[in-house]
N, CA, C and O of each residue as an XYZ file, in Angstrom:
712
protein
N     -99.116     46.390    117.030
C     -99.462     45.315    117.950
C     -98.545     45.410    119.175
O     -97.323     45.491    119.044
N     -99.125     45.399    120.310
C     -98.379     45.480    121.562
C     -98.011     44.063    121.959
O     -98.833     43.149    121.896
N     -96.750     43.893    122.373
C     -96.353     42.551    122.827
C     -96.986     42.289    124.195
O     -97.036     43.163    125.060
N     -97.458     41.075    124.353
C     -98.148     40.711    125.583
C     -97.158     40.393    126.686
O     -96.141     39.747    126.435
N     -97.444     40.841    127.924
C     -96.594     40.491    129.048
C     -96.735     39.049    129.515
O     -96.111     38.659    130.502
N     -97.562     38.235    128.811
C     -97.733     36.839    129.211
C     -96.390     36.131    129.206
O     -96.126     35.287    130.063
N     -95.532     36.474    128.237
C     -94.202     35.856    128.185
C     -93.398     36.118    129.428
O     -92.650     35.252    129.882
N     -93.541     37.315    129.993
C     -92.820     37.656    131.218
C     -93.337     36.861    132.423
O     -92.578     36.543    133.339
N     -94.641     36.544    132.408
C     -95.243     35.832    133.524
C     -95.159     34.323    133.372
O     -95.448     33.581    134.311
N     -94.763     33.872    132.190
C     -94.649     32.445    131.953
C     -96.012     31.800    131.859
O     -96.986     32.446    131.474
N     -96.086     30.531    132.208
C     -97.360     29.822    132.075
C     -98.430     30.330    133.051
O     -99.613     30.043    132.871
N     -98.032     31.068    134.064
C     -99.019     31.599    135.017
C     -99.699     32.845    134.507
O    -100.629     33.337    135.146
N     -99.266     33.378    133.369
C     -99.819     34.618    132.824
C    -101.318     34.633    132.700
O    -101.955     35.554    133.210
N    -101.929     33.632    132.029
C    -103.386     33.646    131.922
C    -104.093     33.549    133.267
O    -105.143     34.162    133.457
N    -103.534     32.790    134.199
C    -104.130     32.692    135.535
C    -104.072     34.043    136.251
O    -105.046     34.464    136.875
N    -102.938     34.708    136.157
C    -102.786     36.029    136.768
C    -103.805     36.991    136.149
O    -104.438     37.774    136.857
N    -103.958     36.926    134.832
C    -104.905     37.806    134.146
C    -106.328     37.553    134.623
O    -107.072     38.501    134.873
N    -106.714     36.296    134.752
C    -108.073     35.971    135.191
C    -108.299     36.447    136.627
O    -109.360     36.986    136.943
N    -107.301     36.247    137.499
C    -107.428     36.729    138.882
C    -107.571     38.246    138.909
O    -108.399     38.776    139.650
N    -106.769     38.956    138.102
C    -106.877     40.404    138.042
C    -108.245     40.830    137.554
O    -108.835     41.765    138.095
N    -108.755     40.159    136.541
C    -110.067     40.534    135.995
C    -111.183     40.271    137.020
O    -112.097     41.085    137.152
N    -111.119     39.159    137.735
C    -112.131     38.875    138.763
C    -112.059     39.922    139.875
O    -113.089     40.457    140.285
N    -110.851     40.219    140.369
C    -110.687     41.264    141.387
C    -111.174     42.606    140.870
O    -111.807     43.369    141.600
N    -110.873     42.894    139.598
C    -111.307     44.147    139.011
C    -112.825     44.260    139.018
O    -113.371     45.296    139.397
N    -113.504     43.203    138.602
C    -114.967     43.256    138.564
C    -115.579     43.387    139.952
O    -116.599     44.054    140.126
N    -114.953     42.747    140.944
C    -115.434     42.916    142.320
C    -115.263     44.360    142.761
O    -116.178     44.944    143.342
N    -114.097     44.941    142.490
C    -113.881     46.347    142.856
C    -114.810     47.279    142.101
O    -115.330     48.242    142.664
N    -115.016     46.989    140.825
C    -115.832     47.877    139.996
C    -117.287     47.878    140.468
O    -117.914     48.935    140.521
N    -117.819     46.732    140.805
C    -119.244     46.644    141.110
C    -119.580     46.543    142.609
O    -120.739     46.718    142.986
N    -118.600     46.269    143.454
C    -118.864     46.199    144.893
C    -117.689     46.746    145.702
O    -117.482     46.353    146.850
N    -116.939     47.634    145.110
C    -115.698     48.134    145.721
C    -115.885     48.911    147.010
O    -115.081     48.786    147.933
N    -116.941     49.717    147.082
C    -117.163     50.513    148.286
C    -117.359     49.593    149.480
O    -116.751     49.784    150.533
N    -118.222     48.582    149.302
C    -118.462     47.637    150.399
C    -117.192     46.862    150.736
O    -116.871     46.652    151.905
N    -116.480     46.443    149.702
C    -115.254     45.666    149.920
C    -114.211     46.509    150.662
O    -113.574     46.019    151.594
N    -114.032     47.767    150.260
C    -113.037     48.602    150.920
C    -113.417     48.868    152.393
O    -112.550     48.886    153.267
N    -114.704     49.072    152.655
C    -115.129     49.261    154.041
C    -114.953     47.982    154.842
O    -114.534     48.023    155.999
N    -115.272     46.843    154.230
C    -115.093     45.567    154.904
C    -113.622     45.317    155.232
O    -113.291     44.899    156.341
N    -112.739     45.576    154.259
C    -111.310     45.365    154.504
C    -110.765     46.317    155.572
O    -109.944     45.921    156.400
N    -111.224     47.575    155.553
C    -110.799     48.518    156.584
C    -111.269     48.037    157.956
O    -110.518     48.091    158.929
N    -112.523     47.563    158.029
C    -113.047     47.074    159.302
C    -112.273     45.858    159.790
O    -111.901     45.780    160.961
N    -112.028     44.900    158.881
C    -111.325     43.681    159.281
C    -109.875     43.956    159.690
O    -109.404     43.423    160.695
N    -109.170     44.783    158.920
C    -107.777     45.061    159.225
C    -107.648     45.755    160.586
O    -106.854     45.345    161.432
N    -108.441     46.811    160.779
C    -108.380     47.514    162.067
C    -108.938     46.637    163.186
O    -108.442     46.674    164.312
N    -109.963     45.855    162.880
C    -110.541     44.970    163.885
C    -109.578     43.911    164.368
O    -109.534     43.602    165.559
N    -108.805     43.355    163.455
C    -107.818     42.351    163.870
C    -106.748     42.966    164.759
O    -106.289     42.340    165.714
N    -106.355     44.186    164.443
C    -105.401     44.888    165.328
C    -106.066     45.107    166.697
O    -105.433     44.933    167.739
N    -107.328     45.486    166.679
C    -108.057     45.698    167.939
C    -108.182     44.423    168.741
O    -108.048     44.448    169.964
N    -108.438     43.299    168.072
C    -108.527     42.020    168.781
C    -107.182     41.682    169.414
O    -107.110     41.255    170.566
N    -106.120     41.881    168.638
C    -104.782     41.587    169.149
C    -104.457     42.462    170.358
O    -103.973     41.972    171.377
N    -104.733     43.781    170.232
C    -104.467     44.687    171.362
C    -105.311     44.353    172.571
O    -104.806     44.332    173.694
N    -106.615     44.085    172.355
C    -107.487     43.742    173.481
C    -107.039     42.479    174.177
O    -107.009     42.407    175.405
N    -106.690     41.481    173.381
C    -106.210     40.218    173.975
C    -104.874     40.410    174.674
O    -104.623     39.812    175.721
N    -104.018     41.245    174.095
C    -102.716     41.510    174.682
C    -102.860     42.220    176.027
O    -102.204     41.868    177.008
N    -103.731     43.227    176.048
C    -103.925     43.972    177.301
C    -104.574     43.094    178.380
O    -104.288     43.256    179.567
N    -105.428     42.185    177.975
C    -106.085     41.305    178.951
C    -105.368     39.974    179.080
O    -105.885     39.044    179.700
N    -104.188     39.877    178.503
C    -103.444     38.620    178.484
C    -103.092     38.070    179.849
O    -102.940     36.859    180.009
N    -102.961     38.930    180.820
C    -102.620     38.439    182.147
C    -103.809     37.697    182.768
O    -103.642     36.900    183.691
N    -105.006     37.970    182.250
C    -106.191     37.254    182.715
C    -106.458     36.119    181.732
O    -106.605     36.348    180.531
N    -106.516     34.933    182.236
C    -106.714     33.772    181.351
C    -108.199     33.598    181.070
O    -109.062     34.116    181.779
N    -108.450     32.869    180.040
C    -109.819     32.427    179.757
C    -110.660     33.416    178.992
O    -110.171     34.149    178.132
N    -111.935     33.422    179.320
C    -112.892     34.182    178.521
C    -112.699     35.692    178.588
O    -113.098     36.395    177.660
N    -112.105     36.206    179.645
C    -111.928     37.658    179.742
C    -111.044     38.179    178.614
O    -111.311     39.247    178.062
N    -110.014     37.448    178.272
C    -109.133     37.847    177.171
C    -109.883     37.835    175.849
O    -109.671     38.707    175.006
N    -110.763     36.848    175.659
C    -111.558     36.792    174.426
C    -112.568     37.925    174.363
O    -112.779     38.504    173.298
N    -113.187     38.246    175.474
C    -114.151     39.351    175.508
C    -113.434     40.663    175.229
O    -113.933     41.485    174.460
N    -112.283     40.872    175.833
C    -111.512     42.081    175.585
C    -111.073     42.152    174.129
O    -111.081     43.225    173.525
N    -110.690     41.010    173.567
C    -110.321     40.972    172.157
C    -111.492     41.287    171.264
O    -111.339     42.018    170.286
N    -112.671     40.751    171.577
C    -113.867     41.011    170.769
C    -114.253     42.497    170.835
O    -114.610     43.099    169.822
N    -114.178     43.069    172.022
C    -114.484     44.497    172.168
C    -113.484     45.319    171.364
O    -113.869     46.260    170.671
N    -112.200     44.969    171.454
C    -111.182     45.670    170.680
C    -111.415     45.522    169.181
O    -111.207     46.470    168.425
N    -111.845     44.342    168.748
C    -112.137     44.101    167.330
C    -113.233     45.042    166.835
O    -113.090     45.687    165.797
N    -114.320     45.110    167.587
C    -115.459     45.934    167.165
C    -115.096     47.421    167.201
O    -115.377     48.153    166.253
N    -114.477     47.861    168.290
C    -114.181     49.291    168.441
C    -113.156     49.737    167.382
O    -113.377     50.733    166.695
N    -112.062     49.022    167.251
C    -111.062     49.437    166.271
C    -111.539     49.185    164.842
O    -111.128     49.905    163.932
N    -112.386     48.196    164.618
C    -112.949     47.984    163.296
C    -113.788     49.172    162.855
O    -113.639     49.658    161.734
N    -114.666     49.642    163.729
C    -115.474     50.816    163.419
C    -114.597     52.059    163.255
O    -114.843     52.891    162.382
N    -113.584     52.172    164.094
C    -112.658     53.293    163.973
C    -111.917     53.250    162.634
O    -111.665     54.290    162.026
N    -111.570     52.045    162.179
C    -110.884     51.912    160.891
C    -111.731     52.400    159.730
O    -111.223     53.066    158.828
N    -113.012     52.077    159.743
C    -113.914     52.556    158.682
C    -114.042     54.072    158.756
O    -114.006     54.741    157.724
N    -114.190     54.627    159.962
C    -114.286     56.071    160.135
C    -113.017     56.756    159.646
O    -113.094     57.763    158.943
N    -111.846     56.224    160.009
C    -110.596     56.839    159.606
C    -110.374     56.763    158.103
O    -109.786     57.674    157.522
N    -110.837     55.689    157.462
C    -110.701     55.594    156.007
C    -111.547     56.701    155.351
O    -111.087     57.369    154.425
N    -112.776     56.887    155.835
C    -113.618     57.932    155.288
C    -113.048     59.300    155.581
O    -113.104     60.188    154.730
N    -112.494     59.491    156.782
C    -111.866     60.761    157.130
C    -110.664     61.053    156.246
O    -110.434     62.201    155.865
N    -109.902     60.021    155.920
C    -108.743     60.207    155.037
C    -109.190     60.681    153.660
O    -108.538     61.536    153.062
N    -110.279     60.145    153.156
C    -110.802     60.571    151.847
C    -111.182     62.047    151.896
O    -110.847     62.808    150.988
N    -111.871     62.447    152.944
C    -112.320     63.817    153.104
C    -111.115     64.761    153.214
O    -111.105     65.825    152.595
N    -110.123     64.383    153.983
C    -108.919     65.217    154.144
C    -108.168     65.345    152.817
O    -107.708     66.432    152.467
N    -108.043     64.247    152.084
C    -107.341     64.301    150.791
C    -108.079     65.247    149.844
O    -107.439     66.032    149.143
N    -109.392     65.189    149.810
C    -110.128     66.101    148.915
C    -110.013     67.546    149.371
O    -109.927     68.449    148.538
N    -110.011     67.781    150.666
C    -109.814     69.151    151.163
C    -108.432     69.689    150.751
O    -108.306     70.832    150.311
N    -107.417     68.859    150.900
C    -106.080     69.270    150.485
C    -105.996     69.466    148.990
O    -105.336     70.390    148.514
N    -106.668     68.592    148.242
C    -106.689     68.724    146.785
C    -107.283     70.071    146.367
O    -106.744     70.742    145.486
N    -108.393     70.467    146.999
C    -108.989     71.766    146.703
C    -108.051     72.908    147.021
O    -107.906     73.839    146.230
N    -107.407     72.840    148.187
C    -106.442     73.859    148.566
C    -105.296     73.933    147.547
O    -104.919     75.017    147.104
N    -104.756     72.783    147.188
C    -103.595     72.728    146.292
C    -103.956     73.226    144.906
O    -103.222     74.027    144.327
N    -105.080     72.762    144.360
C    -105.459     73.150    143.003
C    -105.731     74.647    142.895
O    -105.253     75.296    141.965
N    -106.487     75.197    143.830
C    -106.783     76.635    143.784
C    -105.508     77.426    144.037
O    -105.295     78.448    143.384
N    -104.662     76.999    144.945
C    -103.389     77.688    145.156
C    -102.513     77.655    143.927
O    -101.853     78.643    143.608
N    -102.497     76.524    143.227
C    -101.688     76.411    142.007
C    -102.255     77.284    140.893
O    -101.500     77.908    140.147
N    -103.574     77.330    140.778
C    -104.193     78.139    139.739
C    -103.978     79.640    139.980
O    -103.750     80.404    139.043
N    -104.054     80.040    141.239
C    -103.846     81.454    141.560
C    -102.371     81.818    141.679
O    -102.006     82.993    141.649
N    -101.542     80.815    141.813
C    -100.109     81.060    141.928
C     -99.684     81.589    143.269
O     -98.586     82.129    143.404
N    -100.538     81.443    144.273
C    -100.142     81.920    145.588
C    -100.948     81.212    146.662
O    -101.892     80.473    146.380
N    -100.554     81.457    147.884
C    -101.309     80.938    149.016
C    -102.334     81.970    149.410
O    -102.874     82.677    148.559
N    -102.597     82.056    150.654
C    -103.539     83.058    151.124
C    -104.858     82.455    151.560
O    -104.968     81.251    151.793
N    -105.844     83.307    151.663
C    -107.130     82.898    152.188
C    -107.993     82.136    151.179
O    -108.735     81.232    151.565
N    -107.906     82.484    149.907
C    -108.768     81.853    148.903
C    -108.500     80.340    148.799
O    -109.455     79.563    148.805
N    -107.250     79.903    148.706
C    -107.038     78.437    148.694
C    -107.509     77.734    149.958
O    -107.977     76.597    149.897
N    -107.391     78.397    151.098
C    -107.864     77.798    152.361
C    -109.378     77.628    152.324
O    -109.904     76.589    152.721
N    -110.073     78.657    151.846
C    -111.536     78.571    151.734
C    -111.926     77.469    150.735
O    -112.856     76.699    150.975
N    -111.200     77.411    149.615
C    -111.480     76.355    148.639
C    -111.247     74.972    149.253
O    -112.037     74.055    149.028
N    -110.183     74.822    150.016
C    -109.916     73.561    150.692
C    -111.026     73.184    151.653
O    -111.419     72.020    151.734
N    -111.528     74.161    152.377
C    -112.654     73.899    153.303
C    -113.919     73.519    152.532
O    -114.665     72.638    152.961
N    -114.159     74.172    151.410
C    -115.340     73.831    150.594
C    -115.205     72.408    150.056
O    -116.159     71.633    150.119
N    -114.022     72.052    149.522
C    -113.803     70.677    149.035
C    -113.960     69.686    150.180
O    -114.508     68.602    149.981
N    -113.491     70.034    151.374
C    -113.612     69.173    152.537
C    -115.069     68.896    152.860
O    -115.459     67.748    153.071
N    -115.875     69.954    152.897
C    -117.299     69.804    153.245
C    -118.035     69.018    152.161
O    -118.839     68.139    152.470
N    -117.761     69.333    150.886
C    -118.397     68.597    149.791
C    -118.012     67.119    149.859
O    -118.866     66.251    149.680
N    -116.741     66.826    150.114
C    -116.306     65.437    150.223
C    -116.930     64.750    151.419
O    -117.219     63.554    151.371
N    -117.139     65.494    152.490
C    -117.776     64.933    153.677
C    -119.201     64.493    153.351
O    -119.649     63.440    153.805
N    -119.899     65.290    152.577
C    -121.256     64.951    152.195
C    -121.287     63.787    151.192
O    -122.159     62.921    151.258
N    -120.326     63.781    150.268
C    -120.311     62.811    149.179
C    -119.307     61.671    149.368
O    -118.943     61.021    148.388
N    -118.854     61.410    150.577
C    -117.753     60.466    150.790
C    -118.056     59.066    150.285
O    -117.154     58.407    149.769
N    -119.288     58.581    150.412
C    -119.615     57.246    149.921
C    -119.599     57.196    148.394
O    -119.153     56.209    147.809
N    -120.081     58.251    147.752
C    -120.030     58.302    146.298
C    -118.595     58.390    145.814
O    -118.239     57.760    144.818
N    -117.772     59.157    146.497
C    -116.362     59.288    146.125
C    -115.686     57.920    146.277
O    -114.926     57.503    145.403
N    -115.957     57.238    147.362
C    -115.367     55.914    147.578
C    -115.806     54.940    146.477
O    -115.006     54.130    146.009
N    -117.070     55.020    146.068
C    -117.569     54.163    144.981
C    -116.834     54.431    143.690
O    -116.419     53.497    143.002
N    -116.667     55.701    143.353
C    -116.020     56.071    142.102
C    -114.538     55.688    142.129
O    -114.014     55.166    141.145
N    -113.868     55.944    143.243
C    -112.451     55.583    143.365
C    -112.278     54.069    143.238
O    -111.381     53.605    142.535
N    -113.128     53.301    143.913
C    -113.040     51.847    143.825
C    -113.296     51.361    142.399
O    -112.614     50.459    141.914
N    -114.273     51.957    141.735
C    -114.585     51.546    140.358
C    -113.409     51.812    139.432
O    -113.090     50.978    138.585
N    -112.770     52.944    139.578
C    -111.660     53.268    138.662
C    -110.378     52.503    139.023
O    -109.564     52.217    138.146
N    -110.198     52.176    140.293
C    -109.100     51.267    140.644
C    -109.347     49.883    140.037
O    -108.424     49.238    139.539
N    -110.593     49.444    140.085
C    -110.957     48.194    139.441
C    -110.758     48.277    137.924
O    -110.341     47.301    137.300
N    -111.049     49.416    137.343
C    -110.823     49.628    135.904
C    -109.361     49.490    135.549
O    -109.020     48.935    134.505
N    -108.487     49.994    136.417
C    -107.039     49.866    136.164
C    -106.621     48.383    136.209
O    -105.811     47.937    135.397
N    -107.180     47.633    137.160
C    -106.873     46.196    137.235
C    -107.416     45.459    136.014
O    -106.768     44.557    135.484
N    -108.618     45.852    135.571
C    -109.215     45.234    134.385
C    -108.335     45.494    133.161
O    -108.108     44.593    132.354
N    -107.848     46.710    133.029
C    -106.953     47.055    131.933
C    -105.712     46.167    131.939
O    -105.325     45.626    130.903
N    -105.092     46.017    133.108
C    -103.888     45.195    133.212
C    -104.180     43.741    132.861
O    -103.403     43.097    132.156
N    -105.312     43.223    133.362
C    -105.678     41.849    133.058
C    -105.896     41.610    131.571
O    -105.480     40.586    131.030
N    -106.550     42.561    130.918
C    -106.788     42.425    129.488
C    -105.484     42.518    128.694
O    -105.298     41.785    127.723
N    -104.585     43.412    129.098
C    -103.308     43.541    128.400
C    -102.484     42.267    128.575
O    -101.829     41.820    127.634
N    -102.513     41.681    129.771
C    -101.784     40.439    130.001
C    -102.319     39.341    129.084
O    -101.562     38.489    128.620
N    -103.642     39.367    128.821
C    -104.235     38.361    127.921
C    -103.933     38.635    126.451
O    -104.287     37.837    125.582
N    -103.272     39.774    126.171
C    -102.859     40.048    124.788
C    -103.725     41.068    124.065
O    -103.521     41.303    122.874
N    -104.683     41.680    124.749
C    -105.496     42.717    124.123
C    -104.645     43.979    123.990
O    -103.902     44.329    124.907
N    -104.752     44.652    122.864
C    -104.004     45.901    122.649
C    -104.430     46.939    123.674
O    -105.523     46.868    124.237
N    -103.552     47.901    123.906
C    -103.807     48.872    124.977
C    -105.022     49.744    124.726
O    -105.768     50.024    125.664
N    -105.253     50.191    123.473
C    -106.402     51.071    123.237
C    -107.730     50.367    123.487
O    -108.559     50.892    124.230
N    -107.966     49.181    122.885
C    -109.234     48.504    123.200
C    -109.348     48.100    124.676
O    -110.433     48.165    125.254
N    -108.252     47.691    125.273
C    -108.284     47.329    126.694
C    -108.622     48.555    127.538
O    -109.409     48.467    128.480
N    -108.028     49.689    127.199
C    -108.337     50.929    127.929
C    -109.761     51.362    127.742
O    -110.407     51.808    128.690
N    -110.270     51.238    126.516
C    -111.664     51.630    126.243
C    -112.631     50.739    127.019
O    -113.571     51.238    127.638
N    -112.411     49.442    126.991
C    -113.284     48.509    127.717
C    -113.202     48.794    129.213
O    -114.231     48.867    129.885
N    -111.988     48.954    129.741
C    -111.817     49.202    131.173
C    -112.509     50.508    131.590
O    -113.150     50.565    132.639
N    -112.376     51.551    130.767
C    -113.000     52.831    131.077
C    -114.515     52.722    131.083
O    -115.168     53.220    132.000
N    -115.084     52.072    130.066
C    -116.534     51.936    129.988
C    -117.059     51.098    131.156
O    -118.063     51.458    131.772
N    -116.397     49.995    131.461
C    -116.843     49.144    132.558
C    -116.693     49.882    133.901
O    -117.548     49.740    134.775
N    -115.623     50.664    134.073
C    -115.448     51.445    135.307
C    -116.537     52.493    135.452
O    -117.044     52.706    136.553
N    -116.901     53.146    134.366
C    -117.982     54.155    134.437
C    -119.308     53.487    134.786
O    -120.061     54.001    135.613
N    -119.601     52.346    134.163
C    -120.828     51.616    134.485
C    -120.809     51.171    135.950
O    -121.821     51.257    136.646
N    -119.651     50.695    136.408
C    -119.540     50.264    137.801
C    -119.697     51.410    138.789
O    -120.343     51.249    139.824
N    -119.120     52.553    138.485
C    -119.274     53.729    139.348
C    -120.741     54.147    139.398
O    -121.264     54.479    140.462
N    -121.402     54.128    138.238
C    -122.814     54.460    138.201
C    -123.614     53.450    139.030
O    -124.474     53.833    139.823
N    -123.327     52.177    138.841
C    -124.034     51.129    139.574
C    -123.854     51.288    141.097
O    -124.820     51.213    141.857
N    -122.629     51.502    141.515
C    -122.361     51.602    142.960
C    -123.034     52.836    143.565
O    -123.600     52.754    144.655
N    -122.980     53.974    142.876
C    -123.621     55.174    143.428
C    -125.131     55.031    143.385
O    -125.833     55.533    144.264
N    -125.630     54.352    142.373
C    -127.078     54.114    142.271
C    -127.512     53.096    143.335
O    -128.577     53.247    143.933
N    -126.704     52.071    143.572
C    -127.020     51.049    144.581
C    -127.078     51.705    145.960
O    -127.934     51.352    146.772
N    -126.199     52.637    146.232
C    -126.201     53.338    147.527
C    -127.483     54.148    147.663
O    -128.069     54.195    148.744
N    -127.927     54.785    146.587
C    -129.131     55.577    146.633
C    -130.350     54.691    146.927
O    -131.227     55.078    147.700
N    -130.406     53.498    146.308
C    -131.516     52.567    146.545
C    -131.524     52.081    147.975
O    -132.595     51.898    148.555
N    -130.338     51.862    148.570
C    -130.261     51.381    149.953
C    -130.756     52.456    150.916
O    -131.323     52.144    151.963
N    -130.537     53.741    150.556
C    -130.908     54.832    151.445
C    -132.413     55.049    151.521
O    -132.900     55.667    152.468
N    -133.157     54.550    150.535
C    -134.609     54.769    150.529
C    -135.330     53.783    151.382
O    -136.555     53.833    151.482
């Protein structure tokens, strides 16, 4: 029997666990949309601040219009850069894995990195869905353990729910595309 971390969290333990489980389920079943929304909002708020700052010498509606334009432009840029980061990470992963397997650098790992990059570019939304689902699975695992569930059953439940969520998100994207 694994000792529950509820004792470490005190009376807030069950509340923390419930919050983790709710966040986990949101990430598992709607994580791609949530991550894109958060990237848009975070970059957009920076864009609004910069637009308003640059137009700050002009009072009134001009500063708001500049802020709104900055919000939209940087928000869209934030979503693009998040997707670009995923593609670059997968390209590097391909380069690193093939280089490690071959025990050397050279042209073959570079080609593998480019292939991983292109594949990730094509599948970036599916990759984002799967990554979000498994991050949600990790949160679900933690929430269940905090509630006193043993690690093996908590891990099994989290893994199954994450797989179902990844399937749901990739399937939901396919339905939207039609």
